[in-house]
C-alpha positions in Angstrom: 31.8 144.8 -33.7 30.6 144.0 -37.2 34.2 144.3 -38.5 35.5 141.8 -35.9 32.7 139.4 -36.8 33.5 139.7 -40.5 37.2 139.1 -39.9 36.4 136.0 -37.8 34.1 134.7 -40.5 36.8 135.1 -43.2 39.4 133.4 -41.0 37.0 130.5 -40.4 36.4 130.2 -44.2 40.1 130.1 -44.8 40.6 127.5 -42.0 37.8 125.3 -43.6 39.6 125.5 -46.9 42.9 124.4 -45.6 41.8 122.2 -42.7 42.0 119.0 -44.8 45.7 119.8 -45.4 46.4 121.1 -41.9 44.6 118.7 -39.5 46.0 115.5 -38.3 44.2 112.2 -39.1 41.4 111.7 -36.5 38.1 110.0 -36.0 34.9 111.7 -36.9 33.3 112.7 -33.6 29.7 112.0 -32.6 27.8 113.1 -29.5 24.6 114.6 -28.2 24.5 118.3 -29.2 22.2 121.2 -28.7 23.0 124.5 -30.2 22.7 127.7 -28.2 24.2 131.1 -27.6 26.8 129.6 -25.3 27.9 126.0 -25.4 28.7 123.8 -22.3 30.7 120.7 -23.0 30.2 117.4 -21.1 32.1 114.1 -21.0 30.4 111.1 -19.6 31.4 107.4 -19.7 28.1 106.3 -21.2 29.9 103.1 -22.2 32.7 101.1 -20.7 35.5 99.7 -22.8 37.3 96.5 -21.7 38.8 95.7 -25.1 41.5 97.7 -26.7 42.2 96.9 -30.4 45.6 95.5 -31.4 47.4 97.9 -33.7 49.7 96.2 -36.2 50.4 99.3 -38.3 49.5 97.5 -41.5 45.9 98.4 -41.5 44.1 101.6 -40.5 44.3 101.7 -36.7 40.9 101.0 -35.2 39.4 103.2 -32.4 38.6 102.0 -28.9 35.4 99.9 -28.9 32.6 101.1 -26.6 31.0 97.9 -25.5 28.8 97.9 -22.4 26.1 100.6 -22.1 26.0 102.0 -18.6 22.6 103.2 -17.4 24.1 105.0 -14.4 26.4 107.1 -16.5 23.7 107.8 -19.1 21.7 109.3 -16.2 24.6 111.6 -15.5 24.4 112.9 -19.1 20.6 113.3 -18.7 21.2 115.3 -15.6 23.2 117.8 -17.6 20.5 117.9 -20.3 17.9 118.4 -17.7 19.9 121.2 -16.0 20.4 123.0 -19.3 16.6 122.9 -20.1 15.8 124.1 -16.5 18.3 127.0 -16.8 17.0 128.0 -20.2 13.5 128.2 -18.8 14.7 130.4 -15.9 14.2 134.0 -17.1 16.2 135.5 -14.2 19.4 133.5 -14.4 20.4 134.0 -18.0 17.8 136.2 -19.6 17.7 136.3 -23.4 20.6 133.7 -23.6 20.2 130.1 -24.3 22.6 127.4 -23.3 23.6 124.6 -25.6 25.6 121.5 -25.0 28.0 119.1 -26.6 28.0 115.8 -24.8 30.5 113.1 -25.6 30.9 109.5 -24.5 34.4 109.0 -23.1 33.9 105.3 -22.8 36.2 105.1 -19.7 39.1 105.3 -22.3 41.8 107.9 -22.1 42.1 108.2 -25.9 38.4 109.0 -26.2 38.6 111.5 -23.3 41.4 113.4 -25.2 39.5 113.2 -28.5 36.3 114.5 -26.8 38.2 117.4 -25.2 39.8 118.5 -28.5 36.4 118.1 -30.2 34.8 120.5 -27.8 37.7 123.0 -28.0 37.8 122.8 -31.8 34.1 122.7 -32.5 34.6 120.4 -35.5 33.6 116.8 -36.2 37.2 116.2 -37.0 39.0 117.8 -34.1 42.1 120.0 -34.9 44.3 120.7 -31.9 45.0 124.3 -31.1 42.2 125.6 -33.4 38.7 126.7 -32.6 36.2 127.8 -35.2 32.7 127.9 -33.9 31.5 131.2 -35.4 30.1 133.5 -32.6 29.1 130.6 -30.3 31.7 130.2 -27.6 32.3 127.1 -25.5 32.2 128.4 -21.9 33.3 125.4 -19.9 33.5 121.7 -20.0 32.0 119.4 -17.4 33.8 116.1 -16.8 35.1 113.6 -16.5 33.9 111.1 -13.9 37.2 109.4 -12.9 40.4 111.0 -11.8 42.6 109.1 -14.2 40.6 110.4 -17.2 40.3 113.9 -15.7 44.0 114.6 -15.1 45.1 114.4 -18.8 42.0 116.3 -19.8 42.8 119.0 -17.2 46.3 119.4 -18.5 45.1 120.2 -22.0 42.5 122.6 -20.7 45.0 124.3 -18.4 47.1 125.2 -21.5 44.2 127.5 -22.5 43.0 128.3 -19.0 39.8 126.8 -20.1 37.3 126.3 -17.2 36.7 122.7 -16.2 34.3 121.3 -13.6 34.6 117.6 -12.7 31.7 115.8 -11.0 33.7 112.7 -10.0 37.5 113.3 -10.0 38.7 113.4 -6.4 42.5 113.0 -6.4 44.2 115.6 -4.3 46.7 116.6 -7.0 43.9 118.4 -8.9 43.8 120.9 -6.1 47.2 122.1 -7.2 46.5 125.4 -8.9 49.9 125.7 -10.4 49.4 122.5 -12.4 45.7 122.9 -12.9 44.9 126.6 -12.7 41.4 126.4 -14.3 40.1 123.2 -12.6 37.1 123.0 -10.2 35.0 120.1 -9.0 31.8 119.4 -7.2 33.1 116.3 -5.4 35.4 116.6 -2.3 39.1 115.8 -2.4 40.3 112.4 -1.4 42.2 113.9 1.5 38.9 114.0 3.4 37.8 110.6 2.1 41.0 109.1 3.5 40.4 110.7 6.9 36.8 109.3 7.0 37.9 105.8 6.1 40.6 105.8 8.7 38.2 107.2 11.3 35.6 104.5 10.5 38.3 101.8 11.1 39.1 103.4 14.4 35.4 103.7 15.3 34.8 99.9 14.7 37.9 99.0 16.7 39.8 97.5 13.8 43.6 97.6 14.0 44.5 95.2 11.2 43.2 96.0 7.7 44.0 95.4 4.1 43.9 97.8 1.2 43.0 97.1 -2.5 43.7 100.0 -4.9 43.1 100.3 -8.6 46.1 100.8 -10.8 45.4 104.4 -11.7 45.8 107.9 -10.2 42.7 107.6 -8.1 43.5 104.3 -6.5 47.3 104.8 -6.0 47.1 108.4 -4.7 44.1 107.6 -2.5 45.6 104.4 -1.0 48.9 106.2 -0.1 47.1 109.0 1.7 44.8 106.4 3.4 47.9 104.3 4.4 49.5 107.4 6.0 46.3 108.2 7.8 45.9 104.7 9.1 49.5 104.6 10.5 48.8 108.0 12.1 45.9 106.4 14.0 47.9 103.4 15.1 46.4 101.0 12.6 48.5 98.4 10.9 48.4 97.4 7.3 48.0 93.7 6.5 48.5 94.1 2.8 48.3 96.7 0.0 47.6 95.2 -3.3 47.0 96.9 -6.7 44.1 95.8 -8.9 45.2 95.8 -12.5 43.4 98.4 -14.7 43.5 95.9 -17.6 42.4 92.4 -16.6 45.2 90.1 -15.7 44.3 86.6 -14.5 47.7 86.1 -12.9 47.4 89.3 -10.8 43.8 88.6 -9.9 44.7 85.1 -8.7 47.6 86.6 -6.6 45.1 89.1 -5.0 42.7 86.3 -4.2 45.4 84.3 -2.5 46.4 87.3 -0.4 42.8 87.9 0.7 42.2 84.3 1.5 45.4 83.8 3.6 45.3 87.2 5.4 43.9 87.3 8.9 42.5 90.8 8.2 38.7 90.8 8.2 38.3 94.5 7.1 39.5 95.4 3.6 39.3 98.9 2.2 38.9 99.2 -1.5 40.0 102.4 -3.2 39.0 101.7 -6.8 36.7 102.7 -9.6 33.9 100.3 -10.3 35.1 99.2 -13.8 38.4 98.0 -12.4 36.9 96.4 -9.3 34.2 94.4 -11.1 36.4 91.6 -12.5 38.0 91.1 -9.1 34.7 91.0 -7.3 33.4 88.4 -9.8 36.4 86.2 -9.0 35.9 86.7 -5.3 32.3 85.8 -5.5 33.1 82.8 -7.7 35.6 81.5 -5.1 33.0 82.1 -2.4 35.3 84.1 -0.1 33.3 84.8 3.1 33.9 86.5 6.4 35.3 89.7 5.0 34.1 93.3 5.5 34.4 95.5 2.4 34.8 99.2 3.0 34.3 101.2 -0.1 35.4 104.6 -1.4 32.8 106.8 -3.1 33.8 105.6 -6.6 32.1 102.2 -6.2 30.0 102.2 -3.0 26.8 103.0 -4.8 27.6 101.3 -8.1 24.6 99.4 -9.7 27.1 97.2 -11.7 28.4 95.8 -8.4 25.0 95.3 -6.8 24.2 92.4 -9.1 22.5 89.4 -7.4 25.5 87.1 -8.1 27.7 89.5 -6.1 25.4 90.3 -3.2 26.4 87.3 -1.1 29.9 88.7 -1.0 29.2 92.4 -0.8 26.1 92.5 1.5 27.1 94.2 4.7 29.7 96.4 3.1 30.3 99.9 4.4 30.9 102.7 2.0 31.2 106.4 1.5 28.9 108.2 -0.9 28.6 111.8 -2.0 25.4 113.3 -0.6 22.1 112.9 -2.3 20.5 115.9 -3.9 17.0 117.1 -4.8 16.4 117.7 -8.5 12.7 118.8 -8.7 11.1 117.7 -12.0 13.9 115.2 -12.9 11.7 112.2 -12.3 9.1 113.5 -14.8 11.9 114.3 -17.2 13.4 110.9 -17.4 10.0 109.2 -17.6 9.4 111.3 -20.7 12.4 109.7 -22.5 11.4 108.2 -25.8 13.3 107.4 -28.9 10.7 109.2 -31.0 11.0 112.4 -29.0 14.8 112.6 -28.2 15.9 112.3 -31.8 19.1 114.2 -31.1 20.1 111.8 -28.4 22.2 109.1 -30.1 22.2 107.0 -27.0 18.4 106.8 -26.3 18.0 103.7 -28.5 20.7 101.9 -26.5 19.0 103.0 -23.3 15.8 101.6 -24.5 17.4 98.3 -25.4 19.1 98.0 -22.1 16.1 99.0 -20.0 13.6 96.7 -21.8 16.0 93.9 -22.8 15.0 94.2 -26.4 16.8 95.0 -29.7 16.0 97.4 -32.5 15.8 96.0 -35.9 18.6 98.3 -37.1 22.3 97.9 -37.6 23.1 101.6 -37.5 23.0 102.0 -33.8 26.3 100.4 -32.9 29.9 101.2 -33.3 30.8 97.6 -32.5 29.8 95.3 -35.4 29.3 92.4 -33.0 26.4 94.2 -31.6 24.6 94.4 -35.0 23.8 90.7 -34.9 20.3 90.3 -33.6 19.7 87.3 -31.4 16.6 85.4 -32.5 15.7 84.8 -28.8 15.6 88.5 -27.9 12.4 90.5 -28.6 12.4 93.5 -30.8 11.9 97.0 -29.5 8.7 98.8 -30.6 9.1 102.2 -28.9 5.7 101.8 -27.2 7.1 100.2 -24.1 6.3 102.1 -20.9 9.0 103.2 -18.6 6.6 103.3 -15.7 6.5 99.5 -15.8 10.2 99.2 -15.0 11.6 98.8 -11.5 15.3 99.5 -11.9 17.7 101.8 -9.9 17.8 104.2 -12.9 14.5 105.7 -11.9 15.4 106.1 -8.2 15.7 109.9 -8.5 15.6 110.4 -4.8 19.0 108.6 -4.5 20.9 110.6 -7.2 24.4 111.5 -6.2 26.7 111.9 -9.2 23.8 113.1 -11.2 23.3 115.8 -8.7 27.0 116.7 -8.9 26.5 117.2 -12.7 23.5 119.3 -11.9 25.5 121.4 -9.5 28.3 121.8 -12.0 25.9 123.2 -14.6 24.6 125.7 -12.1 28.1 126.8 -11.2 28.8 127.5 -14.9 25.4 129.2 -15.4 25.8 131.4 -12.3 29.2 132.4 -13.4 27.9 133.3 -16.9 25.2 135.3 -15.3 27.6 137.2 -13.1 30.1 138.0 -15.9 27.4 139.0 -18.4 25.6 141.2 -15.8 28.8 143.0 -15.1 28.8 141.9 -11.4 31.8 143.6 -9.8 33.3 144.1 -13.3 34.9 147.4 -12.6 36.6 146.1 -9.5 38.0 142.9 -11.1 39.2 143.4 -14.6 41.7 145.8 -16.1 39.5 147.1 -18.9 36.6 147.8 -16.4 34.0 147.1 -19.1 31.3 144.6 -19.4 31.7 141.7 -21.8 29.5 140.6 -24.7 29.1 136.9 -25.4 31.5 137.1 -28.3 34.1 139.0 -26.3 33.9 136.8 -23.2 37.2 135.1 -22.3 37.1 131.8 -20.6 39.7 132.8 -18.0 37.4 135.7 -17.0 34.5 133.2 -16.6 36.7 131.0 -14.4 37.2 134.0 -12.0 33.5 134.1 -11.4 33.1 130.3 -11.3 35.5 129.9 -8.3 33.6 132.6 -6.4 30.0 131.4 -6.9 27.5 130.4 -4.2 24.7 128.5 -5.8 21.8 126.2 -4.8 21.3 127.8 -1.5 25.0 127.8 -0.8 25.3 124.0 -1.3 28.2 124.8 -3.7 31.1 127.1 -3.0 34.8 126.7 -3.3 37.9 127.2 -1.2 41.2 128.6 -2.6 42.1 125.3 -4.2 38.8 124.9 -6.0 37.4 122.2 -3.6 33.8 122.2 -2.4 32.9 121.6 1.2 33.6 118.0 2.2 30.3 116.1 2.8 29.8 112.4 2.7 27.1 109.9 3.5 28.1 106.6 5.2 26.0 103.8 3.7 25.5 100.1 4.5 24.6 97.6 1.8 21.6 95.8 3.1 19.3 93.2 1.4 15.7 94.2 1.0 12.7 91.9 1.2 12.7 91.6 -2.6 16.3 90.4 -2.6 17.7 93.6 -4.0 20.3 95.7 -2.3 19.5 99.0 -0.7 22.0 101.6 0.4 21.0 102.5 3.9 22.4 105.7 5.3 24.0 104.9 8.7 26.0 108.1 9.2 27.5 111.2 7.7 30.6 113.3 7.6 30.8 117.1 7.3 33.8 119.3 7.2 33.6 123.0 7.7 36.7 125.1 7.6 35.9 127.0 10.8 34.4 124.2 12.8 36.6 121.2 11.7 35.2 117.8 10.8 32.3 115.9 12.3 31.6 112.2 12.0 28.3 110.7 13.1 27.5 107.0 12.7 24.8 104.8 14.1 26.6 101.5 14.6 23.5 99.7 15.9 21.7 100.2 12.5 24.5 98.4 10.5 23.8 94.9 9.3 27.0 93.1 8.5 27.5 90.2 6.2 25.7 87.1 7.5 22.8 89.2 8.8 24.7 90.0 12.0 24.5 93.2 14.0 27.7 92.5 15.9 30.7 94.5 14.7 33.2 92.0 13.1 36.7 91.8 14.6 39.7 92.6 12.4 42.9 92.5 14.5 46.2 90.7 14.0 46.1 89.8 17.6 43.4 90.0 20.2 43.8 92.4 23.1 46.2 91.7 25.9 44.2 91.6 29.1 45.2 93.0 32.4 48.2 91.3 33.8 49.8 90.9 30.4 52.0 93.1 28.3 52.4 93.4 24.5 55.6 92.0 22.9 56.0 92.9 19.3 56.8 90.1 17.0 60.1 90.6 15.3 59.8 91.7 11.7 56.0 92.3 11.9 53.9 95.4 12.4 53.2 96.7 15.9 49.6 95.4 15.7 51.0 91.8 15.6 52.2 91.0 19.0 52.3 88.3 21.7 50.8 88.7 25.1 53.4 87.9 27.8 52.5 87.6 31.5 54.0 90.3 33.7 57.1 89.1 35.7 56.7 88.4 39.4 56.2 91.7 41.3 54.8 93.6 38.2 51.3 94.4 37.1 49.5 95.7 34.0 46.3 97.4 35.0 45.2 98.3 31.4 44.4 96.2 28.4 47.1 96.3 25.7 49.8 97.6 28.1 53.1 98.0 26.4 55.0 97.5 29.7 54.4 96.2 33.2 54.6 98.4 36.3 56.6 97.3 39.3 54.8 97.1 42.6 56.3 98.9 45.7 58.4 96.7 48.0 55.6 96.3 50.5 53.1 95.3 47.9 52.6 92.4 45.5 50.4 91.8 42.4 46.9 90.4 42.9 46.1 87.0 41.3 45.1 88.7 38.1 48.1 91.0 38.2 45.9 94.0 37.6 46.7 95.8 40.9 49.1 95.8 43.7 48.0 94.5 47.1 49.7 94.7 50.5 52.0 91.7 51.0 51.0 89.2 53.6 53.5 88.8 56.5 55.2 85.4 57.1 56.9 84.0 60.2 56.9 80.7 61.9 54.0 81.1 64.3 52.2 78.9 66.7 49.0 79.4 64.7 50.8 77.9 61.7 50.5 74.1 61.3 54.3 73.8 60.9 54.9 75.9 64.0 52.4 73.9 66.0 53.9 70.6 64.9 57.5 71.7 65.7 56.4 73.0 69.1 54.6 69.8 69.9 57.5 67.7 68.8 59.9 69.8 70.9 57.9 69.4 74.0 57.4 65.7 73.4 61.2 65.1 72.8 62.1 67.2 75.9 60.3 64.6 78.0 62.8 61.9 76.9 65.9 63.3 78.7 63.6 64.1 81.7 62.5 60.4 81.8 66.1 59.2 81.5 67.1 61.6 84.2 64.5 60.1 86.5 65.7 56.6 85.6 69.3 57.6 86.4 68.3 59.1 89.7 66.4 56.0 90.7 69.3 53.7 89.6 72.1 56.0 90.9 73.7 53.3 92.9 73.8 50.8 90.1 77.4 50.2 88.8 76.5 51.3 85.3 75.3 54.7 86.4 78.1 55.2 88.8 80.6 54.2 86.1 79.3 56.8 83.7 79.9 59.7 86.2 76.3 60.1 87.3 76.7 63.9 88.2 77.9 64.7 84.7 75.3 62.4 83.2 72.5 64.1 85.0 73.9 67.6 84.1 74.1 66.5 80.5 70.6 65.2 80.5 69.3 68.5 81.9 71.4 70.3 79.2 69.9 68.1 76.4 66.4 68.9 77.7 67.2 72.6 77.5 68.7 72.2 74.0 65.4 70.6 72.9 63.3 73.3 74.6 65.4 76.2 73.3 63.9 75.6 69.9 60.6 77.0 71.2 62.3 80.4 71.3 62.4 80.4 67.5 58.7 79.9 67.1 56.4 83.0 67.2 56.5 86.5 65.9 60.0 87.9 66.0 60.4 90.7 68.5 63.3 92.8 69.7 63.8 90.7 72.9 63.4 87.3 71.3 65.7 88.2 68.4 68.4 89.3 70.9 68.3 86.1 73.0 67.3 83.3 70.7 70.7 82.7 69.0 72.7 83.5 72.2 70.6 81.1 74.2 71.0 78.5 71.6 74.8 79.0 71.5 75.3 79.0 75.3 73.1 75.9 75.9 74.8 73.9 73.1 78.2 75.0 74.4 77.2 73.8 77.9 76.0 70.5 76.3 79.2 69.9 74.4 81.3 71.0 77.4 79.6 68.3 79.4 80.4 65.7 76.7 83.9 67.0 76.5 84.3 66.7 80.3 82.9 63.1 80.2 85.4 62.3 77.4 88.3 63.8 79.3 87.3 61.9 82.5 87.2 58.6 80.5 90.7 59.2 79.3 91.9 60.2 82.8 90.2 57.2 84.4 91.8 54.7 82.1 95.2 56.4 82.1 95.3 56.5 86.0 95.2 52.7 86.4 98.9 52.6 87.1 99.4 53.1 90.9 102.4 55.3 90.2 100.6 57.6 87.8 100.3 61.3 88.7 96.8 61.5 87.2 95.2 60.2 90.4 95.0 63.8 91.5 92.8 64.6 88.4 90.2 62.0 89.0 88.0 64.1 91.3 85.2 66.6 90.5 87.3 69.7 89.9 88.5 68.8 86.3 85.1 68.2 84.7 83.5 71.2 86.2 86.5 73.3 85.3 86.2 72.1 81.7 82.4 72.9 81.7 82.9 76.4 83.3 85.6 77.3 80.9 83.8 76.0 77.9 80.6 77.9 78.7 82.4 81.0 79.8 84.1 81.4 76.4 80.7 81.1 74.6 79.1 83.5 77.0 81.9 86.0 76.2 81.4 85.6 72.5 77.7 86.0 72.7 78.0 88.9 75.1 80.3 90.8 72.8 78.0 90.0 69.9 74.8 91.2 71.6 76.6 94.3 73.1 78.2 95.4 69.8 75.7 94.4 67.1 72.8 92.5 68.4 70.3 90.7 66.2 67.2 92.8 65.4 63.7 92.4 63.8 63.6 93.1 60.0 60.9 93.0 57.3 62.4 91.1 54.4 60.6 92.0 51.1 63.2 90.3 48.9 63.6 86.8 50.1 60.0 86.0 49.1 58.6 88.3 46.5 55.0 87.6 47.3 55.3 88.0 51.1 57.0 90.1 53.7 59.1 87.8 55.9 59.4 89.0 59.5 62.7 87.7 60.6 65.5 88.1 63.0 68.6 89.5 61.4 71.9 88.4 62.9 73.2 91.9 63.2 76.8 90.9 63.1 77.6 88.0 60.8 81.0 87.6 62.4 79.4 87.2 65.8 77.0 84.6 64.5 79.7 82.5 62.8 82.0 82.9 65.8 79.3 81.4 68.0 78.6 78.6 65.6 82.4 78.1 65.0 83.0 77.7 68.7 80.3 75.0 69.0 81.9 73.3 66.1 85.3 73.5 67.8 84.0 71.9 71.0 82.3 69.1 68.9 85.5 68.5 67.0 87.6 68.3 70.2 85.1 65.9 71.7 85.2 63.8 68.6 89.1 63.6 68.6 89.3 62.7 72.3 86.5 60.2 72.1 88.0 58.7 69.0 91.3 58.2 70.8 89.5 56.6 73.8 87.2 54.4 71.8 89.5 51.2 72.1 90.4 51.6 75.7 90.1 48.1 77.4 86.9 47.9 79.3 83.6 46.0 79.1 81.7 49.2 79.0 83.6 51.9 77.3 81.5 55.1 77.1 83.9 56.7 74.6 82.5 54.7 71.7 79.0 56.1 72.3 80.3 59.6 72.7 82.1 59.2 69.3 78.9 58.1 67.6 77.0 61.0 69.2 79.5 63.6 68.0 79.4 62.1 64.5 75.7 62.4 64.5 75.9 66.0 65.9 78.5 67.1 63.3 76.6 65.4 60.4 73.4 67.2 61.3 75.1 70.7 61.5 77.3 70.2 58.5 74.3 69.3 56.4 72.4 72.2 58.0 74.7 74.9 56.6 74.0 74.5 52.9 70.4 73.7 53.5 70.0 76.8 55.7 71.2 79.1 52.9 68.9 77.4 50.3 65.7 77.9 52.2 63.7 81.1 52.7 61.2 82.6 55.1 59.7 80.5 57.9 61.3 77.3 56.5 64.7 78.7 57.3 63.7 78.9 61.0 62.0 75.5 60.8 65.2 74.0 59.4 67.2 75.4 62.3 64.7 74.0 64.8 64.9 70.6 63.1 68.7 70.7 63.3 68.5 71.5 67.0 66.1 68.7 67.6 68.0 66.2 65.5 71.4 66.9 66.9 70.0 66.9 70.5 68.1 63.7 70.0 71.1 62.1 68.2 73.4 62.8 71.1 70.8 61.7 73.6 70.2 58.4 71.8 73.9 57.5 71.2 75.0 58.2 74.8 72.1 57.2 76.9 70.0 54.7 75.0 72.6 51.9 75.4 72.6 52.5 79.2 68.8 52.3 79.4 69.0 49.1 77.4 71.3 47.5 79.9 69.3 48.9 82.9 66.0 47.5 81.8 66.7 44.7 79.3 70.1 43.3 80.4 70.4 43.8 84.1 72.8 40.9 84.1 75.4 43.2 82.6 74.8 45.9 85.2 77.3 44.4 87.7 80.5 45.7 89.1 82.6 42.9 87.7 81.1 43.2 84.3 81.6 47.0 84.2 85.3 46.7 85.2 86.0 43.7 83.0 89.6 42.9 83.0 
């Protein structure tokens, strides 16, 4: 052993002699150090750097300037120091071994992260890559960094040497890849779980239209892509996905502001680190953008730098994820004992003092940035006698520590692994040499074997095969306290166990949203489609952006946001709201219906007219006018016209088998009888005037046989047609569900269309023959020529029924029957008026014309 130590010592001396010639040009490193038997490295962004020096390659390149001191990150470093002191006081964990630390300020700058990593590996103020000379004091592990973007390059370097690394803040899923990062562990869950929670929160609040803002680094880009996929999987649409520039760009920030202002999305998820998000939030607050709900990832949801009073108007009511709080007994007393006169090795304690008490030390040796050396005359000087107990800042809220507790856990992971490897726990089973290691012989890759298998802090920390701890998150709500300061109120939590799956609990009623409202804001591209409407996606837009279109007649939508309407059965029809199908109401022309009652009353009233005229003709049967008009045929025609008017009553009432079978046949036969009578009268007029010559042979046709023969033949043909129709394919009752979609029409179906049109055609044929004969006889010489009036009556009859045909086919339901009744009444009254009203006029008003001489004329 002594020989090995001597050889190592000689090698280090030789390295020191030649290092000035071998090492690359680098910056002299400074950090907080404590020597011990074993060193643990730590990288913390104690400062943030927003300014990167311009390099012109004419002067010595300047290093990155660390500008803004960060109290929160400084507390992380103090958490590591506290854990080291606590472990060193524990005689059971690492007996007779003291831990030391090298802590370096990474400044949120990649170049400083890499410098700090090589400094810890090398062990020299001027780091030399690929060399390590730290005598017999090994560096066991490095804790850091806080952000994924800084941790990934750091992890690639450490993976070359299989050097153990434990990050307390890097959450990108790629770090779980043990091929690329074989020696990496972390005390923060992977973003895979964070994306699941954020998506489930959106689902829980009923939001379907959200925007995403992601920082331009590995953390933001990877996390936002996983989140996007998870949102899509849950049926949530993305309004926008914008990248926040890592380096401030006014043009890009203005573009993001325009997108936020013009977007209808209320909920906006921000996957970013706080240093990148801060400039954007300052601009949003300056433009007073209200009405948005900010959902935060764990990287900024508890950030003190974002909980400034000038940003609270914008960010109050935000929902965020936070890594669980932890208990660090004695930490409060530890940080209250901070004092520049005590912590002389802490190069940042003076900066902490200045930031906490808003004072300045009268010294120019504290700052790397020359601009900070200038002392403002308006700022008081620090004395070192100020009392930390008088401060009321989040720095001292040790009951709300989250990242600090992650650092604390990381230290215990390293300490427990060191304890296991030095106590030969399972040594013979695990390593090839089957021997216990001394500190000087300990290999870092051996230590990593124990680190990934530890269970520390009452099993709060353990790892899966990818080096990830159990996924636990608190769900917090930014609420304003009575003092005007923000408080992170826990409103839920998330827990994932490999065997039990994930569990999300949230108390929505305890959330106070922006504007001091307890009502969950709405974030949808389009409000829900209510029952009776279906969704119709807008062309070229996400599925969450749609129009609500009323269901077509006969269809319903019984659920909100239905994508299609359901067709009702034929005997049913949608309700007024189109949310359910109801049984269709039946429709037919009934006597209870106002239209049916009116038509029935009109029919009965009109039927009295031919009856009255018949009585008049009977009473004046011996008058020349009545005798000249063939009183027997006239009386028969009047009776027939009365039956034509009354036959319309058959069409009123609920259709039944018997009424359907007889109504059209009755109508056809009665009208055939009526027209046969008119035809007989017309023929008799022609015969009467043609038989005036004594030598004419038509004298034998002037009796009663011809008209009755015409009537019998005319009616018999129609009876034959109707008989065959009823016998072969009679009309029947049918329930028509198609003619009126909202009702069931009970109607009589013709049965045989040919039979119906033969019946109607025959009536038309009789009317046409009457018209032709009457038209021929219209100018026969006589003072009272009845053929003129018959011609007019047939014209009226034909006009009514020719108009009826197209109107009949254009109407539906009970109105079709009403139209047929109207045609029956109109044609009947038209014939009655044209033929008999002139006669009544002469009988009552011009009796002087009712003489034999006047009737015969010449």
